[in-house]
C-alpha positions as a LaTeX table, in Angstrom:
\begin{tabular}{lrrr}
\hline
Residue & $x$ (\AA) & $y$ (\AA) & $z$ (\AA) \\
\hline
Met1 & $-0.19$ & 0.33 & $-0.16$ \\
Thr2 & 2.51 & 1.63 & 0.96 \\
Arg3 & 4.55 & 1.31 & $-2.44$ \\
Thr4 & 1.30 & 2.57 & $-4.19$ \\
Phe5 & 1.34 & 6.01 & $-2.58$ \\
Gly6 & 4.76 & 6.18 & $-3.31$ \\
Trp7 & 4.47 & 6.08 & $-7.30$ \\
Leu8 & 0.32 & 8.17 & $-7.25$ \\
Ala9 & 2.97 & 10.93 & $-5.68$ \\
Ala10 & 5.64 & 10.61 & $-8.29$ \\
Ile11 & 3.18 & 11.17 & $-11.01$ \\
Leu12 & 1.41 & 13.06 & $-9.22$ \\
Leu13 & 4.69 & 15.52 & $-9.23$ \\
Val14 & 5.46 & 15.27 & $-12.58$ \\
Cys15 & 2.54 & 16.19 & $-13.81$ \\
Ala16 & 2.30 & 19.11 & $-11.78$ \\
Ala17 & 5.73 & 19.97 & $-12.89$ \\
Pro18 & 4.53 & 21.38 & $-16.43$ \\
Ala19 & 1.71 & 23.11 & $-14.94$ \\
Gln20 & 3.64 & 24.99 & $-12.36$ \\
Ala21 & 6.27 & 25.87 & $-14.82$ \\
His22 & 3.99 & 27.25 & $-17.76$ \\
Pro23 & 2.25 & 30.95 & $-16.80$ \\
Ala24 & $-0.71$ & 31.94 & $-15.74$ \\
Pro25 & $-1.95$ & 34.38 & $-17.58$ \\
Phe26 & $-2.60$ & 37.18 & $-15.65$ \\
Ser27 & $-2.54$ & 41.28 & $-15.77$ \\
Tyr28 & $-2.35$ & 43.81 & $-12.82$ \\
Leu29 & $-3.69$ & 47.26 & $-13.12$ \\
Asp30 & $-3.25$ & 48.85 & $-9.84$ \\
Phe31 & $-4.72$ & 52.95 & $-9.69$ \\
Arg32 & $-4.02$ & 54.91 & $-7.04$ \\
Val33 & $-6.07$ & 58.25 & $-7.16$ \\
Gly34 & $-4.93$ & 61.25 & $-5.68$ \\
Pro35 & $-6.54$ & 64.90 & $-4.99$ \\
Ser36 & $-4.80$ & 66.24 & $-8.22$ \\
Gln37 & $-2.93$ & 62.77 & $-10.23$ \\
Leu38 & $-3.79$ & 59.44 & $-11.41$ \\
Thr39 & $-1.37$ & 56.88 & $-10.46$ \\
Val40 & $-1.94$ & 53.27 & $-12.39$ \\
Ser41 & 0.77 & 50.65 & $-12.38$ \\
Ile42 & 1.11 & 47.79 & $-15.02$ \\
Val43 & 2.22 & 44.61 & $-14.19$ \\
Val44 & 2.39 & 42.21 & $-17.80$ \\
His45 & 3.88 & 38.76 & $-18.04$ \\
Val46 & 7.12 & 38.95 & $-20.10$ \\
Leu47 & 5.31 & 35.69 & $-22.10$ \\
Asp48 & 2.15 & 37.63 & $-23.55$ \\
Val49 & 4.09 & 41.52 & $-24.25$ \\
Ala50 & 6.97 & 39.10 & $-26.03$ \\
His51 & 3.83 & 37.11 & $-28.29$ \\
Asp52 & 2.55 & 40.48 & $-29.64$ \\
Leu53 & 5.82 & 42.18 & $-29.90$ \\
Gln54 & 6.67 & 39.14 & $-31.85$ \\
Val55 & 10.18 & 39.00 & $-29.80$ \\
Ser56 & 12.22 & 36.29 & $-27.01$ \\
Glu57 & 10.56 & 36.46 & $-23.80$ \\
Lys58 & 13.62 & 36.29 & $-22.86$ \\
Ile59 & 14.74 & 39.61 & $-24.04$ \\
Leu60 & 11.78 & 40.95 & $-22.25$ \\
Gly61 & 12.93 & 39.45 & $-19.48$ \\
Ala62 & 16.21 & 41.24 & $-18.45$ \\
Gln63 & 16.70 & 44.75 & $-17.63$ \\
Glu64 & 19.98 & 45.25 & $-20.18$ \\
Thr65 & 17.84 & 43.57 & $-23.06$ \\
Leu66 & 14.72 & 44.92 & $-22.46$ \\
Gln67 & 15.69 & 48.61 & $-23.16$ \\
Pro68 & 15.78 & 48.84 & $-27.17$ \\
His69 & 11.99 & 46.99 & $-26.71$ \\
Ala70 & 10.59 & 49.80 & $-24.24$ \\
Pro71 & 9.57 & 52.41 & $-26.29$ \\
Ala72 & 7.15 & 49.48 & $-28.00$ \\
Val73 & 5.72 & 47.96 & $-25.16$ \\
Val74 & 4.71 & 51.44 & $-23.83$ \\
Ala75 & 3.58 & 52.03 & $-27.70$ \\
Leu76 & 1.42 & 48.44 & $-26.94$ \\
Leu77 & 0.36 & 48.69 & $-24.14$ \\
Arg78 & $-0.57$ & 52.59 & $-24.21$ \\
Gly79 & $-3.04$ & 51.10 & $-27.33$ \\
Arg80 & $-4.99$ & 48.47 & $-24.85$ \\
Ile81 & $-5.86$ & 51.23 & $-22.40$ \\
Arg82 & $-7.87$ & 53.63 & $-22.44$ \\
Leu83 & $-9.39$ & 55.61 & $-19.12$ \\
Ala84 & $-11.68$ & 58.83 & $-19.09$ \\
Ala85 & $-11.11$ & 60.38 & $-15.76$ \\
Asn86 & $-15.49$ & 62.25 & $-14.85$ \\
Gly87 & $-16.60$ & 61.33 & $-18.79$ \\
Arg88 & $-13.36$ & 62.76 & $-20.25$ \\
Glu89 & $-10.17$ & 61.00 & $-21.54$ \\
Leu90 & $-7.02$ & 60.94 & $-20.63$ \\
Thr91 & $-4.56$ & 61.39 & $-22.48$ \\
Ser92 & $-1.98$ & 63.03 & $-21.37$ \\
Gly93 & 0.11 & 60.94 & $-19.05$ \\
Val94 & 3.90 & 60.46 & $-17.96$ \\
Trp95 & 4.68 & 56.84 & $-18.74$ \\
Ser96 & 7.60 & 55.62 & $-17.59$ \\
Met97 & 10.76 & 53.00 & $-18.82$ \\
Pro98 & 9.24 & 49.68 & $-18.90$ \\
Gln99 & 11.64 & 47.42 & $-16.15$ \\
Ala100 & 12.15 & 44.45 & $-15.40$ \\
Ile101 & 10.92 & 41.86 & $-12.67$ \\
Pro102 & 12.82 & 38.51 & $-13.55$ \\
Asp103 & 11.63 & 36.98 & $-10.87$ \\
Arg104 & 7.96 & 37.22 & $-11.54$ \\
Gln105 & 8.90 & 36.71 & $-15.43$ \\
Ala106 & 7.03 & 40.31 & $-15.72$ \\
Leu107 & 7.11 & 43.57 & $-17.42$ \\
Lys108 & 6.22 & 47.00 & $-14.68$ \\
Val109 & 5.68 & 49.65 & $-16.17$ \\
Asp110 & 4.26 & 53.12 & $-13.95$ \\
Val111 & 1.61 & 56.00 & $-15.74$ \\
Thr112 & 1.25 & 59.03 & $-14.35$ \\
Tyr113 & $-2.68$ & 61.56 & $-14.85$ \\
Pro114 & $-2.45$ & 65.09 & $-14.60$ \\
Leu115 & $-6.37$ & 66.01 & $-12.92$ \\
Asp116 & $-7.89$ & 68.62 & $-13.23$ \\
Ala117 & $-10.33$ & 68.47 & $-10.71$ \\
Pro118 & $-11.38$ & 66.28 & $-8.41$ \\
Leu119 & $-12.47$ & 62.67 & $-9.41$ \\
Gly120 & $-16.52$ & 61.89 & $-9.97$ \\
Val121 & $-15.63$ & 58.75 & $-11.50$ \\
Leu122 & $-12.75$ & 56.60 & $-13.18$ \\
Ser123 & $-13.64$ & 54.62 & $-16.88$ \\
Leu124 & $-11.26$ & 51.93 & $-17.61$ \\
Ser125 & $-12.13$ & 49.97 & $-21.03$ \\
Thr126 & $-8.98$ & 47.37 & $-21.77$ \\
His127 & $-8.38$ & 44.28 & $-22.99$ \\
Leu128 & $-5.08$ & 43.37 & $-23.08$ \\
Phe129 & $-4.31$ & 40.55 & $-24.89$ \\
Pro130 & $-6.31$ & 39.98 & $-26.98$ \\
Tyr131 & $-4.54$ & 36.40 & $-28.60$ \\
Asp132 & $-5.11$ & 34.07 & $-25.42$ \\
Pro133 & $-9.14$ & 33.56 & $-24.42$ \\
Val134 & $-8.28$ & 33.28 & $-20.94$ \\
His135 & $-6.18$ & 35.88 & $-20.21$ \\
Gln136 & $-7.68$ & 38.48 & $-17.31$ \\
Thr137 & $-7.11$ & 40.91 & $-15.58$ \\
Phe138 & $-6.76$ & 41.57 & $-11.86$ \\
Val139 & $-7.18$ & 45.52 & $-11.46$ \\
Asn140 & $-7.37$ & 46.76 & $-8.09$ \\
Val141 & $-8.16$ & 51.15 & $-7.44$ \\
Tyr142 & $-6.56$ & 53.21 & $-4.47$ \\
Glu143 & $-7.29$ & 56.21 & $-2.36$ \\
Gly144 & $-4.81$ & 56.93 & $-0.41$ \\
Asp145 & $-3.33$ & 53.32 & 1.54 \\
Ala146 & $-7.07$ & 52.21 & 0.82 \\
Leu147 & $-8.76$ & 49.63 & $-1.38$ \\
Met148 & $-11.81$ & 50.53 & $-2.44$ \\
Gln149 & $-12.28$ & 48.44 & $-5.03$ \\
Gln150 & $-10.93$ & 45.58 & $-6.81$ \\
Ala151 & $-12.23$ & 43.90 & $-10.36$ \\
Ile152 & $-11.26$ & 41.28 & $-12.60$ \\
Leu153 & $-11.00$ & 42.05 & $-16.80$ \\
Thr154 & $-11.54$ & 39.45 & $-18.93$ \\
Lys155 & $-13.13$ & 39.53 & $-23.18$ \\
Asp156 & $-16.58$ & 39.23 & $-22.04$ \\
Arg157 & $-16.14$ & 41.68 & $-19.65$ \\
Gln158 & $-14.16$ & 44.50 & $-20.57$ \\
His159 & $-15.20$ & 47.54 & $-18.69$ \\
Leu160 & $-14.87$ & 49.31 & $-15.52$ \\
Glu161 & $-16.55$ & 51.58 & $-13.97$ \\
Tyr162 & $-15.06$ & 53.33 & $-9.79$ \\
Phe163 & $-17.31$ & 55.81 & $-8.47$ \\
Ala164 & $-14.89$ & 57.74 & $-6.14$ \\
Gly165 & $-16.06$ & 58.88 & $-2.66$ \\
Thr166 & $-16.70$ & 62.52 & $-3.41$ \\
Arg167 & $-19.29$ & 64.89 & $-3.39$ \\
Gln168 & $-17.98$ & 64.96 & $-6.84$ \\
Gly169 & $-18.32$ & 60.69 & $-7.18$ \\
Thr170 & $-21.63$ & 60.91 & $-6.18$ \\
Leu171 & $-22.96$ & 63.27 & $-8.61$ \\
Ala172 & $-21.38$ & 60.80 & $-11.18$ \\
Val173 & $-23.66$ & 58.17 & $-9.70$ \\
Ile174 & $-26.42$ & 60.06 & $-10.19$ \\
Arg175 & $-26.12$ & 60.93 & $-13.33$ \\
Lys176 & $-25.13$ & 57.49 & $-14.45$ \\
Phe177 & $-28.64$ & 56.05 & $-12.96$ \\
Leu178 & $-31.06$ & 58.13 & $-13.05$ \\
Pro179 & $-31.35$ & 58.77 & $-16.53$ \\
Ser180 & $-31.02$ & 55.32 & $-17.04$ \\
Gly181 & $-34.51$ & 54.41 & $-14.49$ \\
Ile182 & $-36.13$ & 56.79 & $-17.06$ \\
His183 & $-34.65$ & 55.27 & $-20.04$ \\
His184 & $-35.83$ & 51.46 & $-18.36$ \\
Ile185 & $-39.23$ & 52.60 & $-17.63$ \\
Leu186 & $-39.80$ & 53.84 & $-21.42$ \\
Ile187 & $-38.81$ & 50.81 & $-22.43$ \\
Gly188 & $-40.18$ & 48.17 & $-20.64$ \\
Pro189 & $-43.28$ & 48.30 & $-22.36$ \\
Asp190 & $-45.13$ & 45.06 & $-19.81$ \\
His191 & $-44.42$ & 47.24 & $-16.66$ \\
Leu192 & $-46.20$ & 50.16 & $-18.50$ \\
Leu193 & $-49.13$ & 48.49 & $-19.73$ \\
Phe194 & $-49.45$ & 47.04 & $-15.83$ \\
Leu195 & $-49.63$ & 50.86 & $-15.43$ \\
Ile196 & $-52.24$ & 51.72 & $-18.54$ \\
Gly197 & $-54.45$ & 49.09 & $-17.88$ \\
Leu198 & $-55.45$ & 50.29 & $-13.86$ \\
Leu199 & $-55.80$ & 53.35 & $-15.47$ \\
Leu200 & $-58.05$ & 52.44 & $-18.39$ \\
Leu201 & $-60.88$ & 52.56 & $-15.88$ \\
Gly202 & $-60.43$ & 56.56 & $-14.72$ \\
Gly203 & $-61.29$ & 57.72 & $-11.63$ \\
Ser204 & $-61.12$ & 61.30 & $-9.44$ \\
Met205 & $-57.46$ & 62.18 & $-9.63$ \\
Arg206 & $-56.73$ & 60.91 & $-5.67$ \\
Gln207 & $-57.90$ & 57.22 & $-6.80$ \\
Leu208 & $-55.09$ & 58.48 & $-9.74$ \\
Val209 & $-52.73$ & 59.04 & $-7.62$ \\
Leu210 & $-53.62$ & 56.52 & $-5.12$ \\
Val211 & $-52.91$ & 53.99 & $-7.11$ \\
Val212 & $-49.50$ & 55.00 & $-9.08$ \\
Ser213 & $-48.54$ & 56.09 & $-5.29$ \\
Ala214 & $-49.00$ & 52.00 & $-4.41$ \\
Phe215 & $-47.45$ & 50.73 & $-7.47$ \\
Thr216 & $-44.66$ & 53.21 & $-6.55$ \\
Val217 & $-43.93$ & 52.28 & $-2.76$ \\
Ala218 & $-44.85$ & 48.19 & $-3.37$ \\
His219 & $-41.85$ & 48.44 & $-6.09$ \\
Ser220 & $-39.12$ & 50.12 & $-4.61$ \\
Val221 & $-39.18$ & 47.70 & $-1.70$ \\
Thr222 & $-38.85$ & 44.68 & $-3.33$ \\
Leu223 & $-36.17$ & 46.40 & $-6.14$ \\
Ser224 & $-34.03$ & 47.49 & $-3.17$ \\
Leu225 & $-34.57$ & 44.71 & $-1.48$ \\
Ala226 & $-32.98$ & 42.51 & $-4.91$ \\
Ala227 & $-31.08$ & 44.87 & $-5.13$ \\
Leu228 & $-28.46$ & 43.74 & $-2.09$ \\
Asn229 & $-29.35$ & 40.67 & $-2.52$ \\
Leu230 & $-31.89$ & 40.19 & 0.43 \\
Val231 & $-34.31$ & 38.50 & $-1.55$ \\
Ser232 & $-33.44$ & 37.63 & $-5.45$ \\
Pro233 & $-36.25$ & 35.21 & $-7.03$ \\
Pro234 & $-35.19$ & 33.65 & $-9.78$ \\
Ala235 & $-36.33$ & 35.13 & $-13.34$ \\
Trp236 & $-37.68$ & 32.12 & $-14.82$ \\
Ile237 & $-39.80$ & 33.05 & $-11.81$ \\
Val238 & $-40.63$ & 36.63 & $-12.11$ \\
Glu239 & $-40.86$ & 37.67 & $-15.60$ \\
Pro240 & $-43.67$ & 35.09 & $-16.12$ \\
Ala241 & $-45.35$ & 36.73 & $-12.78$ \\
Ile242 & $-45.21$ & 39.94 & $-14.31$ \\
Ala243 & $-46.75$ & 39.00 & $-17.51$ \\
Leu244 & $-49.82$ & 36.99 & $-15.82$ \\
Ser245 & $-50.28$ & 40.20 & $-12.93$ \\
Ile246 & $-50.82$ & 42.25 & $-16.63$ \\
Val247 & $-53.82$ & 39.24 & $-17.89$ \\
Tyr248 & $-55.47$ & 39.54 & $-14.36$ \\
Val249 & $-55.20$ & 44.09 & $-14.42$ \\
Gly250 & $-57.24$ & 43.32 & $-18.03$ \\
Ala251 & $-59.96$ & 40.59 & $-16.80$ \\
Asp252 & $-60.52$ & 42.84 & $-13.63$ \\
Asn253 & $-61.14$ & 45.73 & $-15.35$ \\
Leu254 & $-63.98$ & 43.97 & $-17.53$ \\
Thr255 & $-64.99$ & 42.32 & $-14.35$ \\
Val256 & $-65.21$ & 45.34 & $-12.00$ \\
Arg257 & $-68.33$ & 46.23 & $-10.54$ \\
Asp258 & $-69.36$ & 49.75 & $-8.80$ \\
Gly259 & $-68.63$ & 49.22 & $-5.61$ \\
Arg260 & $-65.21$ & 50.00 & $-3.82$ \\
Asp261 & $-62.03$ & 50.47 & $-6.11$ \\
Val262 & $-59.47$ & 47.90 & $-4.77$ \\
Arg263 & $-56.68$ & 49.17 & $-7.73$ \\
Ala264 & $-54.57$ & 50.41 & $-5.65$ \\
Trp265 & $-54.21$ & 47.01 & $-4.20$ \\
Ile266 & $-53.62$ & 45.83 & $-7.42$ \\
Ala267 & $-51.29$ & 47.98 & $-7.97$ \\
Phe268 & $-49.62$ & 47.12 & $-4.45$ \\
Gly269 & $-49.81$ & 43.86 & $-4.52$ \\
Phe270 & $-47.99$ & 43.35 & $-8.58$ \\
Gly271 & $-45.64$ & 46.35 & $-7.48$ \\
Leu272 & $-43.60$ & 43.73 & $-5.31$ \\
Ile273 & $-43.60$ & 41.71 & $-8.40$ \\
His274 & $-42.42$ & 44.38 & $-10.66$ \\
Gly275 & $-39.25$ & 45.84 & $-8.24$ \\
Phe276 & $-37.46$ & 42.15 & $-9.15$ \\
Gly277 & $-38.27$ & 42.56 & $-12.21$ \\
Phe278 & $-36.67$ & 46.55 & $-11.63$ \\
Ala279 & $-34.03$ & 44.87 & $-9.73$ \\
Asn280 & $-32.89$ & 42.52 & $-12.81$ \\
Val281 & $-31.85$ & 44.94 & $-14.85$ \\
Leu282 & $-30.43$ & 46.83 & $-12.33$ \\
Arg283 & $-28.00$ & 44.06 & $-10.80$ \\
Glu284 & $-26.66$ & 43.96 & $-14.69$ \\
Met285 & $-25.54$ & 47.55 & $-14.21$ \\
Asp286 & $-22.78$ & 46.79 & $-11.73$ \\
Leu287 & $-24.02$ & 48.95 & $-8.47$ \\
Pro288 & $-20.58$ & 51.35 & $-6.82$ \\
Ala289 & $-20.46$ & 49.43 & $-3.08$ \\
Arg290 & $-19.25$ & 52.67 & $-1.65$ \\
Ala291 & $-22.36$ & 54.32 & $-3.05$ \\
Leu292 & $-25.25$ & 51.82 & $-3.07$ \\
Gly293 & $-27.97$ & 53.82 & $-2.00$ \\
Trp294 & $-27.07$ & 56.91 & $-4.15$ \\
Ser295 & $-27.45$ & 54.32 & $-7.09$ \\
Leu296 & $-30.87$ & 52.63 & $-5.56$ \\
Phe297 & $-32.60$ & 55.91 & $-4.94$ \\
Ser298 & $-30.92$ & 57.64 & $-8.63$ \\
Phe299 & $-32.65$ & 54.54 & $-10.32$ \\
Asn300 & $-35.55$ & 54.24 & $-8.44$ \\
Leu301 & $-36.32$ & 57.80 & $-8.90$ \\
Gly302 & $-35.53$ & 57.59 & $-12.36$ \\
Val303 & $-37.87$ & 55.39 & $-13.37$ \\
Glu304 & $-40.37$ & 57.03 & $-11.27$ \\
Val305 & $-40.46$ & 59.82 & $-13.22$ \\
Gly306 & $-40.46$ & 58.43 & $-16.48$ \\
Gln307 & $-43.41$ & 56.44 & $-14.83$ \\
Leu308 & $-45.08$ & 59.99 & $-14.25$ \\
Ala309 & $-44.54$ & 61.51 & $-17.59$ \\
Val310 & $-46.57$ & 58.03 & $-19.44$ \\
Val311 & $-48.94$ & 57.87 & $-16.47$ \\
Leu312 & $-49.77$ & 62.14 & $-17.33$ \\
Ala313 & $-50.12$ & 61.96 & $-20.44$ \\
Val314 & $-52.18$ & 58.50 & $-20.53$ \\
Ala315 & $-54.45$ & 59.65 & $-17.64$ \\
Ser316 & $-54.89$ & 63.43 & $-19.80$ \\
Ala317 & $-55.75$ & 61.97 & $-22.42$ \\
Leu318 & $-58.62$ & 59.73 & $-21.03$ \\
Ala319 & $-59.91$ & 62.80 & $-18.86$ \\
Val320 & $-59.90$ & 64.51 & $-22.80$ \\
Val321 & $-62.15$ & 60.69 & $-24.11$ \\
Arg322 & $-64.21$ & 60.29 & $-20.98$ \\
Ala323 & $-65.25$ & 64.17 & $-21.21$ \\
Arg324 & $-66.43$ & 64.35 & $-24.87$ \\
Ser325 & $-68.27$ & 61.25 & $-24.76$ \\
Glu326 & $-68.84$ & 58.55 & $-21.89$ \\
Val327 & $-70.03$ & 55.63 & $-23.90$ \\
Ala328 & $-66.57$ & 56.24 & $-25.79$ \\
Ala329 & $-64.36$ & 56.62 & $-22.66$ \\
Arg330 & $-66.44$ & 52.91 & $-21.35$ \\
Arg331 & $-65.28$ & 51.34 & $-25.01$ \\
Leu332 & $-62.35$ & 52.25 & $-24.85$ \\
Ala333 & $-61.83$ & 50.94 & $-21.84$ \\
Val334 & $-63.13$ & 47.34 & $-22.77$ \\
Ala335 & $-60.58$ & 47.48 & $-25.91$ \\
Gly336 & $-58.14$ & 48.19 & $-23.95$ \\
Ser337 & $-58.43$ & 45.75 & $-21.65$ \\
Val338 & $-58.31$ & 43.37 & $-24.11$ \\
Val339 & $-55.63$ & 44.05 & $-25.49$ \\
Val340 & $-53.34$ & 44.69 & $-22.28$ \\
Ile341 & $-55.20$ & 40.68 & $-21.82$ \\
Ala342 & $-53.62$ & 39.63 & $-24.72$ \\
Ala343 & $-50.29$ & 40.83 & $-24.92$ \\
Gly344 & $-50.12$ & 40.13 & $-21.46$ \\
Ala345 & $-50.89$ & 36.64 & $-21.92$ \\
Phe346 & $-48.44$ & 36.43 & $-25.05$ \\
Trp347 & $-45.66$ & 37.49 & $-23.14$ \\
Phe348 & $-46.23$ & 34.23 & $-19.76$ \\
Ile349 & $-46.46$ & 32.13 & $-23.55$ \\
Glu350 & $-43.36$ & 33.62 & $-24.87$ \\
Arg351 & $-41.80$ & 33.49 & $-21.25$ \\
Val352 & $-42.78$ & 30.31 & $-20.70$ \\
Phe353 & $-42.50$ & 28.37 & $-23.79$ \\
Val354 & $-40.25$ & 30.47 & $-25.87$ \\
Asp355 & $-37.18$ & 32.37 & $-23.50$ \\
Gly356 & $-38.04$ & 28.86 & $-20.37$ \\
Ala357 & $-37.04$ & 26.57 & $-23.29$ \\
\hline
\end{tabular}
C-alpha cells in the first residue's frame, strides 16, 4: 500500500511540474487616486508581451536587453488601455520606461495622469492580450492607502467604472443611474402596460394618485431588497409573473362592478413582483458598493420620473375622451383591457415556453 501511494505521488509530481512551469495568464492594474493626479501601475507577463511584439521573452526578461524594446512595450500598452476621468478621456499621461521583474517573469510600467478636478468617476476599458482567450486582468483601485474596489476583467468583461467617495463621485452616480431608470421604464412595455391597465377605468385624481403611489412604494421595496441580494427570486419566475399581473389587471377591468375601488391594492400587490423585474436590470449594471444607496435612489427616481410622464399623458388623454363621451370612454376601457389581456398572455407564453425552453 505504501509503495502504491509512493508511485501515485511521483506521477502527480511529474504531471504537476509542467503546469507549474506554465505562466499564469494574468496582468495587474493598480490605480491610486490622489487629489490632483491618478497613478497607474501596470504589471504584465513577459510571455504575453513577447508574443504580441514577436520577440523572445528572454530578451524582455532582462533589463539590459529590454531597453531597446522599451518604446514598443509602452506603445503596446498605451494602445490597449483607455481611461476617462469625469467623462473626459485621459491622454496626457507620463509613462515610465518598462522595468523587468525577473523573479516574476514580468514587466512593470507606471503612468501618471494629471487631474483637472477631483475625481468623480473613473472609466476603464481594456483587453490587454486578445490573443489569449482566458487572459485575466486584476484591477485594484486605491484612495490613499485604502483599497476601495477590486475587479477582474476578461474577454467577456472589458469595462469597469469606479465612483470616488467624494461629492463629485455621488453626483456621477446620480448622473448615471437616474437616466438609466428613465430609460428602463420607457423601454419596458410590460411595466407601462400594467400601469395603463390600472388607469383605463379612470377615476378622481386622488384615486389615480393612490394607484400610482401604491405601485411606486411596492416596487421600490422589492427593488431594494433584490439589489441588496436579500431576496432574489429567479427571472424565470419573476418575468412570467409580471406577464400574469398584466392579464389580471385587464380581466379585472372587464369584470369589475360598481363598488369599492381596489386598484391601489392590485397595484401594490403586483408592484412587489415588478420590483424584482427592475432589480434584474439594475443588478447587471455593476452597482457601486460605496454608493449603493445613491445608485438605488437615483435609479428608482428615474423610474418614477419616466413613469409619471407616461401616467400624466395617458390619464390626460383618457380624461379628455371621458369628458366628451362616457360611452366612448367605456368602449375604450373595454377595448384597452382586451389588448392588455392579449399582450400579457402573449408575454406569458413567450417567457414560459420560448425563453424558458
